[in-house]
C-alpha positions as CSV (number, residue, x, y, z in Angstrom):
1,M,132.6,31.2,98.1
2,V,136.3,31.1,98.6
3,P,137.5,27.6,97.8
4,P,138.7,25.7,100.8
5,T,142.1,25.0,99.2
6,L,142.8,28.7,99.3
7,I,142.2,29.1,103.0
8,T,145.8,29.6,104.0
9,S,146.9,31.9,101.3
10,A,147.1,35.4,102.8
11,S,146.1,35.1,106.4
12,S,148.5,32.4,107.3
13,S,151.6,33.9,105.6
14,A,152.1,36.4,108.4
15,L,151.3,33.9,111.1
16,Q,154.0,31.5,109.7
17,L,156.7,34.1,110.0
18,K,156.1,34.8,113.7
19,P,157.8,31.6,115.1
20,F,160.7,32.0,112.7
21,E,161.1,35.6,113.8
22,R,161.3,34.5,117.4
23,N,164.0,32.0,116.5
24,L,165.8,34.6,114.4
25,A,166.2,36.8,117.5
26,L,167.6,33.8,119.5
27,I,170.1,33.0,116.7
28,Q,171.3,36.6,116.5
29,W,172.0,36.7,120.2
30,M,173.7,33.3,120.0
31,L,175.9,34.7,117.3
32,I,177.1,37.5,119.5
33,V,177.6,35.3,122.5
34,L,179.8,32.9,120.4
35,V,181.9,35.8,119.1
36,V,182.4,37.3,122.6
37,L,183.3,33.9,124.1
38,Y,185.9,33.3,121.3
39,V,187.4,36.8,121.8
40,E,187.7,36.2,125.5
41,L,189.2,32.7,125.0
42,P,192.9,32.5,126.0
43,G,195.1,32.1,123.0
44,S,192.5,33.1,120.4
45,S,193.9,34.9,117.4
46,V,192.2,38.3,117.2
47,E,193.8,41.2,115.3
48,N,191.7,44.0,116.9
49,V,189.6,43.1,119.9
50,L,188.2,46.6,120.4
51,S,186.8,46.7,116.9
52,I,185.1,43.3,117.3
53,I,183.6,44.5,120.7
54,A,182.4,47.7,119.0
55,A,180.9,45.8,116.1
56,S,179.2,43.4,118.6
57,G,177.8,46.4,120.4
58,L,176.5,47.9,117.1
59,Y,175.0,44.7,116.1
60,S,173.3,44.3,119.5
61,L,171.6,47.7,118.9
62,I,170.4,46.5,115.5
63,I,168.9,43.4,117.2
64,I,167.2,45.4,119.9
65,F,165.8,47.9,117.3
66,F,164.3,45.2,115.1
67,N,163.0,43.0,118.0
68,Y,162.1,45.3,120.9
69,F,161.0,48.6,119.6
70,G,157.7,47.7,118.0
71,L,159.1,46.3,114.8
72,H,158.9,42.8,116.3
73,K,155.1,43.1,115.8
74,V,155.6,43.7,112.0
75,Q,155.5,40.4,110.1
76,S,157.6,41.4,107.1
77,K,159.9,39.4,104.9
78,N,161.8,42.7,104.0
79,K,162.5,43.1,107.7
80,I,163.9,39.6,107.9
81,I,166.0,40.1,104.8
82,I,167.6,43.2,106.3
83,E,168.3,41.3,109.6
84,T,170.0,38.5,107.7
85,W,172.1,40.9,105.7
86,A,173.2,42.5,109.0
87,M,174.0,39.0,110.3
88,I,176.2,38.2,107.3
89,A,178.0,41.6,107.5
90,Y,178.7,41.1,111.2
91,T,180.0,37.6,110.7
92,T,182.2,38.7,107.8
93,F,183.7,41.5,109.9
94,V,184.4,39.1,112.7
95,L,186.1,36.6,110.4
96,W,188.2,39.4,108.8
97,N,189.6,40.1,112.2
98,T,190.1,36.5,113.4
99,G,192.2,35.0,110.6
100,K,189.9,35.5,107.6
101,I,189.4,32.2,105.7
102,E,191.6,30.4,108.3
103,S,189.4,31.6,111.2
104,P,187.9,28.9,113.4
105,M,184.7,31.1,113.4
106,L,184.0,30.4,109.7
107,C,181.3,28.0,110.7
108,L,179.3,31.0,112.0
109,Y,178.0,31.5,108.4
110,I,175.9,28.4,109.1
111,L,173.7,30.4,111.5
112,A,173.0,32.9,108.7
113,I,172.4,30.1,106.2
114,I,169.9,28.3,108.4
115,T,168.1,31.6,109.2
116,T,167.9,32.5,105.5
117,A,166.6,29.1,104.5
118,S,163.9,29.2,107.3
119,T,162.5,32.6,106.6
120,V,162.7,33.7,103.0
121,D,161.6,32.3,99.6
122,K,163.7,30.4,97.2
123,N,164.9,33.4,95.1
124,I,166.0,35.5,98.1
125,N,167.6,32.4,99.6
126,L,169.7,31.9,96.4
127,L,170.6,35.6,96.4
128,E,171.8,35.5,100.1
129,M,173.7,32.3,99.5
130,G,175.4,34.1,96.6
131,L,176.3,36.9,99.0
132,I,177.7,34.5,101.6
133,S,179.7,32.8,98.9
134,A,181.1,36.2,97.7
135,C,182.0,37.0,101.3
136,V,183.9,33.7,101.7
137,L,185.8,34.4,98.4
138,F,186.5,37.9,99.6
139,L,188.1,36.4,102.8
140,T,190.0,33.9,100.7
141,F,191.5,36.0,97.9
142,S,193.9,38.8,97.8
143,P,194.7,40.6,94.5
144,S,198.0,38.7,94.2
145,V,196.4,35.4,94.8
146,F,193.6,36.1,92.4
147,A,196.1,37.0,89.6
148,K,197.9,33.6,90.1
149,L,194.7,31.5,90.5
150,T,194.9,28.1,88.8
151,L,192.1,25.8,87.8
152,T,193.0,23.4,90.6
153,Q,192.9,26.1,93.2
154,A,189.5,27.4,91.8
155,I,188.1,23.8,92.2
156,R,189.5,23.6,95.7
157,Y,187.7,26.9,96.6
158,L,184.5,25.7,95.1
159,L,184.7,22.5,97.1
160,M,185.2,24.7,100.2
161,L,181.9,26.4,99.4
162,F,180.1,23.2,98.7
163,P,179.3,22.3,102.4
164,F,177.6,25.7,102.8
165,W,175.4,25.2,99.7
166,L,174.6,21.7,100.8
167,I,173.5,22.9,104.3
168,A,171.5,25.7,102.6
169,Y,169.7,23.1,100.3
170,F,168.8,20.7,103.1
171,A,167.8,23.6,105.5
172,K,165.5,25.1,102.8
173,M,164.0,21.7,101.9
174,L,163.3,20.9,105.6
175,S,161.8,24.4,106.1
176,D,159.5,24.0,103.1
177,E,158.3,20.6,104.3
178,I,157.5,22.1,107.8
179,R,155.7,25.0,106.2
180,H,153.7,22.7,103.9
181,G,152.8,20.6,106.9
182,R,151.6,23.6,108.9
183,N,149.5,24.7,105.9
184,M,147.9,21.3,105.6
185,L,147.2,21.1,109.3
186,E,145.6,24.6,109.3
187,Q,143.5,23.7,106.3
188,Y,142.2,20.4,107.7
189,A,141.4,22.2,111.0
190,M,139.2,24.6,109.1
191,I,137.3,22.2,106.8
192,D,134.2,20.2,107.5
193,E,135.2,16.6,106.8
194,L,131.9,15.5,105.3
195,T,131.1,18.4,103.0
196,G,134.5,20.1,102.3
197,L,133.0,23.4,103.4
198,Y,134.3,25.7,106.1
199,N,133.6,24.4,109.6
200,L,132.1,26.8,112.2
201,R,135.5,27.8,113.5
202,A,136.7,28.9,110.0
203,F,133.4,30.5,109.2
204,N,133.6,32.7,112.3
205,R,137.1,33.7,111.5
206,F,136.3,34.9,108.0
207,A,132.9,36.3,109.0
208,E,134.6,38.4,111.8
209,N,136.9,39.9,109.1
210,E,133.9,40.8,107.0
211,L,132.2,42.3,110.0
212,Q,135.2,44.6,110.6
213,R,135.3,45.6,106.9
214,S,131.6,46.4,106.9
215,K,132.0,48.6,110.0
216,R,135.0,50.4,108.4
217,Y,133.4,51.0,105.0
218,N,129.8,51.6,106.2
219,R,128.4,48.5,104.4
220,S,125.6,46.0,105.2
221,F,125.7,42.2,104.9
222,A,123.4,39.3,105.5
223,V,123.7,36.2,107.6
224,V,121.5,33.3,106.5
225,M,120.8,30.1,108.5
226,C,119.7,27.1,106.5
227,D,118.2,23.9,108.0
228,M,117.2,20.8,106.0
229,D,113.6,19.9,106.7
230,K,112.8,16.4,108.0
231,L,116.3,15.0,107.6
232,K,115.6,12.8,110.6
233,V,112.9,11.1,108.5
234,I,115.5,10.3,105.8
235,N,117.9,9.0,108.4
236,D,115.3,6.8,110.0
237,T,114.0,5.5,106.7
238,Y,117.1,5.1,104.6
239,G,119.9,5.2,107.1
240,H,122.5,7.8,108.2
241,D,124.6,7.2,105.1
242,A,121.7,8.3,103.0
243,G,121.3,11.4,105.2
244,N,125.0,12.2,104.8
245,T,124.7,11.8,101.0
246,V,121.9,14.3,100.9
247,I,123.9,16.8,103.1
248,I,126.8,16.5,100.7
249,Q,124.5,17.2,97.7
250,V,122.9,20.2,99.4
251,A,126.4,21.6,100.2
252,K,127.4,21.3,96.5
253,I,124.2,23.1,95.4
254,L,124.8,25.9,97.9
255,Q,128.4,26.2,96.9
256,A,127.6,26.4,93.2
257,R,125.0,29.1,93.6
258,L,127.0,31.6,95.6
259,R,129.4,34.4,94.6
260,T,133.1,34.1,95.2
261,I,133.0,36.7,98.0
262,D,130.2,34.9,99.9
263,I,131.2,32.8,102.9
264,L,129.5,29.3,103.3
265,G,130.0,27.0,106.2
266,R,128.4,24.0,107.8
267,F,127.0,25.0,111.1
268,G,126.5,21.5,112.3
269,G,124.3,18.5,111.6
270,D,121.9,19.5,108.8
271,E,122.4,23.2,109.2
272,F,124.4,25.5,107.0
273,I,125.3,29.2,107.5
274,L,125.9,31.8,104.8
275,L,127.4,35.3,105.0
276,L,126.5,37.5,102.0
277,P,128.7,40.6,101.9
278,E,127.1,43.9,100.7
279,Q,123.6,42.5,100.7
280,G,120.7,44.1,102.3
281,E,117.3,42.6,103.0
282,E,116.1,42.6,99.4
283,G,119.2,41.1,98.0
284,A,119.5,38.4,100.7
285,L,115.8,37.5,100.2
286,T,116.4,37.1,96.5
287,V,119.4,34.8,97.0
288,A,117.7,32.8,99.7
289,K,114.4,32.3,97.8
290,R,116.4,31.2,94.7
291,I,118.3,28.6,96.7
292,N,115.1,27.5,98.5
293,A,113.3,27.0,95.2
294,L,116.2,25.2,93.7
295,I,116.5,22.7,96.6
296,K,112.7,22.1,96.4
297,D,112.9,21.3,92.7
298,T,115.9,19.0,92.9
299,W,115.7,15.2,93.1
300,F,118.4,14.0,95.5
301,V,119.9,10.6,94.6
302,L,120.7,8.1,97.4
303,A,123.2,5.3,97.3
304,N,120.6,2.8,96.1
305,N,119.6,5.1,93.2
306,K,116.4,6.0,95.0
307,E,115.4,9.7,94.5
308,I,113.8,11.8,97.1
309,K,112.7,15.4,97.5
310,L,113.9,17.9,100.1
311,T,113.2,21.4,101.4
312,L,115.0,24.0,103.4
313,S,114.0,26.4,106.2
314,M,115.9,29.6,106.0
315,G,116.3,32.6,108.4
316,I,117.9,35.9,107.6
317,A,119.5,38.6,109.7
318,I,120.9,41.9,108.3
319,Y,123.8,43.9,109.6
320,P,123.4,46.3,111.3
321,H,119.6,46.3,111.5
322,H,119.4,43.1,113.5
323,G,122.7,43.4,115.4
324,S,126.1,44.9,115.4
325,D,128.1,41.7,116.3
326,L,128.3,38.3,114.6
327,A,126.9,36.3,117.5
328,G,123.8,38.5,117.7
329,L,123.2,38.2,114.0
330,I,123.6,34.5,114.0
331,K,121.1,34.2,116.9
332,K,118.5,36.4,115.1
333,A,118.9,34.4,111.8
334,D,118.7,31.1,113.8
335,E,115.5,32.3,115.5
336,A,113.9,33.2,112.2
337,M,114.9,29.8,110.7
338,Y,113.4,28.0,113.7
339,T,110.1,29.9,113.2
340,C,110.0,28.6,109.6
341,K,110.9,25.1,110.7
342,T,108.3,24.8,113.4
343,S,105.5,25.9,111.1
344,T,105.4,24.2,107.7
345,G,109.1,24.4,106.7
346,N,110.2,25.3,103.2
347,K,110.2,29.0,103.9
348,V,112.4,32.0,104.0
349,L,112.0,34.5,106.8
350,V,113.7,37.7,107.7
351,S,114.2,38.3,111.5
352,A,111.6,40.6,112.9
353,N,113.7,41.7,115.8
354,E,115.6,44.8,114.7
355,T,118.1,46.8,116.6
356,S,117.8,49.8,114.3
357,V,121.4,50.8,114.6
358,P,122.3,53.2,111.7
359,L,125.3,52.2,109.6
360,A,126.8,55.7,110.0
361,E,126.7,55.4,113.8
362,L,128.4,52.0,113.8
363,S,131.1,53.3,111.3
364,A,131.7,56.3,113.6
365,Q,132.0,54.0,116.7
366,H,134.5,51.8,114.8
367,A,136.6,54.8,113.7
368,G,136.8,56.0,117.3
369,R,138.4,52.7,118.5
């Protein structure tokens, strides 16, 4: 089973970029608006108004291309890097035509700095800050000035760059804290508090992904429902804390006996749900019977050091024989488990209600979507 601490690794990365990309588009339009307002401001010092208007038009086309022609649906750091480079280039061109290092528009680099700190990793952030610093020095120095540069002047120019680096540092630190907080919130929202397993919401999310993979690659998988027999007796006899202790111990046993690709979640109460990728009926029965026997042979220790025995009722449904969707498979596995539980318990049963949908047919249906 995938450890809960790794829940947010791949799937959340793209999701985290989306709000930043929306903000990036707003910042880009804000940059153009500020430039146009400055150009139209009476008394502003602009060497070539037409060139700035032309550059603003070109930059507008770049924004439209990246945000309104399908590319806005692509969650890519490379796309964001290109957009920030374009922002830096546009800002530098505007500054070159509005007084260079003396331009009152020098603060526009802050927009690029905040954007970079919010969207890219540390190494790229340092690279782009180096690019912004190079642009500032480019606007500052001429060949004659560079030839006569003194140590005092060099220190003064470095101090001029210091506020930009300070803003970059704090913006990156704040962005990382926000991202870490989002990761933790997402992780807590997907973890069962008592057992540390996936909750039902998280299980359904990962199980749906496995269902789509199985359809695409013409594979089967098994859904197994597990219910602890006579947990109510334990709760009534020893208290609910004892029942929770047993639930935690069962969760640990299940977790330790599954493969890394298997998906395990707490369905609710004393029920657990497993998804076993690339397992047919025979393989699922082998796994379920092994777990069932292990639980039966285990002495569960309560808080007062009293030891008790426990059994499981388990129901199995196989994709695609018992259904072509997750809800249907869970229902069939639950029915099989309930049949076990209402008889003697301590059994493993495969659902008898088959849909008989061939894998090849489901794969063809998926490919046609």
